[in-house]
N, C-alpha and C positions, 0 to 999 in steps of 0.2 A: 718393230724392233731391228729392223734391219739400219734405217737410217738415222735412229735415235741415239745411238753411241757414237756415232763416227762423223756426223752431220750430211751436209753434202759436199763431201771431198771427193775429187775423182779416182783416185787410186788408180793412177795408169802405168806406176812402174812395175817389175815384180818385187821388187822388196817392199812396196806396199802394200802389194796382191798378198805375201806371205805374212806379213804384221798385218793385216784384215782376217787373212782366214785364223791364226790364234788368238786373234781376239774373238772373232765368235767362237769360237772352239770353248773358250773360258765362259763367255757368258751364255751358250745352249745351255749347260751346265747351271753355270749359277740362277739363270732364269728358273728350268726346268725344276730344282730341290731345291731354291733357296727364298721364292716369289711368289705370293699367294695372288690368288685370282678368285675373282668372284663370278658364279655362272648365273645368267639369266634362269628362272626354271620357268613363272610365266607372267604374261603380261595382257592385262584385262582394258580397256576402252569405259569408262565410265561418266558420260558427256564429253568433255572437252576436255578430262586428265586422265592421262594413263594410271593403271596402277601395277607397278611392277617387284616381284616378289623372286630374291636371289637366294641362290644356296650360300652356305657358311664358305668364305672364304679358307681356299686348301688350295698347294702348291701342287703344279701339276703332278710331280710326283705321289704324294697324297694320294689323289685322284685315281691313277693308273694302280696301286696298292687297292684301293678299295675296292678296285671293276672284277668281278667273279671271274671273268675270262682269262686272267692271268693265271700262269703255272707255278709251280711253287720252284722251279729254276729261276724264271723269269725273276720271279719276286727274291729270291735271294742275290741273284745278281744284282739289280736295283739297290738292293738293302745295302750291298757291300760296295757298291759303288757311290752310296749318299755317304757312308761311315769313314768314306777314306777324302771325302771334300772339306775342304775350310772354306767356311765363306769369305773370312776378314782376308785370308791371302787371295782368293779369289779376285774379290773387291779390287785388291793392292793391285793383281794381276792386271788387271783391264786397265784398272785408269794406266799403269804403266805404260800399257801396249797403245792407249791412247795419244798420252804424250810424244812417242817414235810416230805414230801414227802421222801427227800433227808435223813432227819437226821435220822429218820427210816429204811432207807437201808443204810445208814453206822453203824447203831447199831447192825443191823443185823450180816452186815458181819464181826463185831470183833469178835476177838477168844473170847469163853467161859472161863470165868475165873473161876477155882474151886477155893472153900475158904477150907479150912478145920480150923474146929474151934472145939475146946475142944481135942484136940488131944494130944497139950503140944507139938508141934512143933516149928521148928522156926518161 
């Protein structure tokens, strides 16, 4: 989850760190509320083959709501958070932040151009 969205960019400047933190904030909510995952329930060995059974695909948000250990206040807070989110907007935000991060990285990798002014040179 950490390297997939931003590749292996170095992100060494404060501006890049700010963009990265904003990107992760958007991706954390997008992943937890809208990206379903499957969980392995059982795995049994049948000779040279393994047999695996998976739970049905649910988002981490849905799994948390299904867990009986959550209080009503927590459930209400999570439901309110979920209803305020727009997955299409979050996807656009993440793409925009990725482009800004890449642009910042390209600017960082460019050679420094020293301009001399006022010296009567060419």
